[in-house]
N, C-alpha and C positions, 0 to 999 in steps of 0.2 A: 840343452840342445833343442828341445821341443818346448813350445810355449803353450802351456795349459792353464795360464793365469785366468782366473774367473770361472774355470770349469769345476764341476762337481762329479766325483766318481763314486760308484757303489761297487765294492769288491766283496764277494761272498767267500766264505771259508778262509778267513784271514787271521785266525788266532794262532795257528801253529808257529812255534818259535823259529823253525827252519823251513817253513812252507813257502810255496810260491805265491800264495795269496798275500802274505805279509810283505814279501819282497816287491810284488807289483804295487801294493798300496803305498809303500814307502817311495818307490820310484816315481809314481804319479805325483806324490806330494812334492818331491824334489823338483818336478817340472812345473809346479805352481798350482796343482789341483787341490781342492778341499775334498775330504774323504768321508764316506760312510763305510765302515768296516763291519762285516757280518760274521757271525758264527753261531753255534748252538748254545742254548741255555740248558746245561746238563742237569740231571736229577741231583747230583752231588754238589751243585753250586755253580757259580759263574766261572767259566774258564779264565784263568788269570792272564792268558795271553792277550786277549782283546784290549783290556785297559792298557797293557804295555804298548800295543800298537798305536793306540790313540795318543799316548804320551810321546811316542817317538815322532808321530806326525806333527803334533803340536810343537815339538822341539825343532822341527824344520820350518816353523813359522806358518803352518797351515792349520785350518780348523778341521776337527774330526768328530765323528759321532759313532759310538758303538751301538749296533743294532742286532739284538739277539733274535734269531728266527730259524726255524726249520724250513729250509727252502722247498721241501717236498710237500708242505702244507699251504694251500692257497691262501687261507685266512692270515697265516703268519707272514707270508710274502707281501700281501696287500698292506698289512699293518707296518711292515718294515719300510715299504716304499712311502707310505703316508708319513712316517716319522722323518724320513729323509727330506721329503718335500716341505714338511712343517719347519724343519730346521734351516734348509738351504734354499727352498723355493724351486729347485730344478735338479735334474739328474742329466748330465751330459754324456757320461761314460758308465757303462755297465760291464763288469768283468765277472762272468759266471765261473768261479773256481771251486766252489764247494763240491766235495766228492764223498761217496760212501767209503767207509773204512775197508781196507783189504782184510780178508780173513776167510770166512767159511765159503766164500765164492771162488777161492783159488784152488779148485779141485777139478778133476776130469768131469765132463758133462754128465756121464753116467752116475756120478756120485753127487751131483749138484742139487741141493735141496731147493725147492720152489721158493721158499721164503728168502733164502740167501740171494737167489737170482732177482727176486722182486725188489729187494732193498737196493741193489745196485741200480736198477732201472729207475726206481722211485727218486733217488737222490740225483743221480747223474743226468738222467734224461728229463724226468718230470720236473725236477728242480730248475733245470736250465729253461725249460718251456715256461714255467710259472713266472720266473724272474723276467724273462724276455717279454712275456705278454704284459706284465704290469708296467715295466719301464717303457716299452714301446708305445703303449697307450698314452702315457704321459708325454713322450716325445712327439707323438702325432698331435695330441691335443694342444700343445704349445706352438704348433706350426712346423714341426719337423726339425731335422738336424740331430746329430748325436752318433755315438759309436757303441756297438755291442761287441764284446770279445768273449767267446766261449772257449773254455779250456777243454780240449779233447786230449789226444794222446798219440804217441807213435803207435800204440796198440789200437788206435782207431783207423789205422791205414793198412794193417795186415794182422792176420790171426796169430795168436800165441797160445800154445797148449796150456791148459789150466787157467786161462784168462778169459774163457768164453763169455761169461756174464759181463766182464769189464769191457772186452772188445765190442760186444754187442752195443753196450751203452755209448762207447766213444765213437763207433761208426755212426750211430744214430745222431750224436751231437754234430758231426760233420754234415750229414744230410740235412738236418734241421737248420744249421747255419746257412747252407746254400739256398734253401727254400726261403728262409726269412730275409736274406739279403735281396732276393728278387722281389719280395713283397714290399720291402721298406725303401728300396733304392730311390723311387720317385720322390720320396719325402726327404731325401738327403741324409738318410740314416744308413750308416755303413755297418756291416756285420762280418766278423771274422772268426776263425778258429785257430788256436795255437795247439800244436801237437808235440809236447815235450817227450824226450826220452826219459830214462830212469834218473831220478834226482835223489840225493841223499837227504831226504826230509824225514819227518817222523813216520811217514807212511811206509818207508822201506823196512822199518822194524816190524810192522804188522805183516808185510809181504814175506819177509824172511821167516817169521814164525809160522806162517801158513804153508810156505813152500819148502821148508827144510826137510830133507829126507829123514826117515826114521833113524834115531840115534845120533843125529847131527845137531849140535847146539845152534839155535837160531842166530846167535851173534856171529858164529863162524860162517854160517850160510850167508849172512848179510855181507861179510867181507868178500865171499866168493862172488856174489851178485855185483858188487862194486868193481871187483877186479875184471869180471867178464865185460862189464859195460865199458871200462877204460880200454880193454884190449880190443874191443870191436869198434871203437870210435876212430874215425879217420883223423881226428885232431888230438887223440891221445889223452883225453880226459873225460870225466863225466859232465853231463849237463849241470850247470849251476842255476840256482834260483835267480840270480841276476841276469843270466842269459835269457830267461823267459821274460823277466821284468823289462829288459831292454826292448824286446820285440813288442810287448804290450804298450810301452810308452810310444813307440813309433806308430803303432796302429791307432792309438788314441789321438795322434796328432793330425794336423791338416795335411801332412806330407803323404799320408796313406789313403787319401780320399778317393782314389780311382782303383782301389784293390778289393772292393767289396765282394764277399762270398769266398774269399781265399782261405785255404787251410795251410798255415805255415809250420813246417816241421823244424823243431829245434832239438837235434839229437847228435850234433857233432859229426854228421856223416855216418852214423851207425848203420843206416839203411838207405841206399840210394834209390831214388824213384825214377 
């Protein structure tokens, strides 16, 4: 549907087997883009998911590079971008999808530890800023043009109890997106945010473990979360990874060139605005 032939995309947080980063990377590859896919290099070894994503992209006939980096660390982000440019010579599309794991931050504010709050802001906000800064500098240096897509959340548009740290980070991503769009528009660089609803990815398991009431098995609470999401959807189903990937592909295409600064909610009508 969209022609991304000859484009190079960098997608962060792409190793999850059921994550939206992986889905976005594969969708952009289907549209003709070559990919740099990013995730963490963990202490216990390389996450097996990223090589699998690279193999899937190559199976679609596109080139792919795995780039391990902590997006909250400036030196690692700069190295990742340098690796991408050494391999492909350009970055046309940036998707900031990497996010802090849900866990100790999903508590009432009065019980929220400072380090748990800081981790969420460091990954979700600072990571987005560092990746945007590095890639935008490249886009400007080469004469402009390009697309930046930041993954916010439905919780970046309204507050949710026990999600205060996460809400703060995702509201910040939306404000950052709007400011950056105004700064880069004259150079032909468009900037967007996508605000998904709850998705049945690996993250929902962490959320269920953190949010399950005392005495309730996290697996049972996971099913309650999914059922509530479906019940409250105007379309009668949860948001799927491909729903978000479809929007990302549209925003990365020339057909979205006059929408810069927009935050698009993908929640099946869970919450009307």
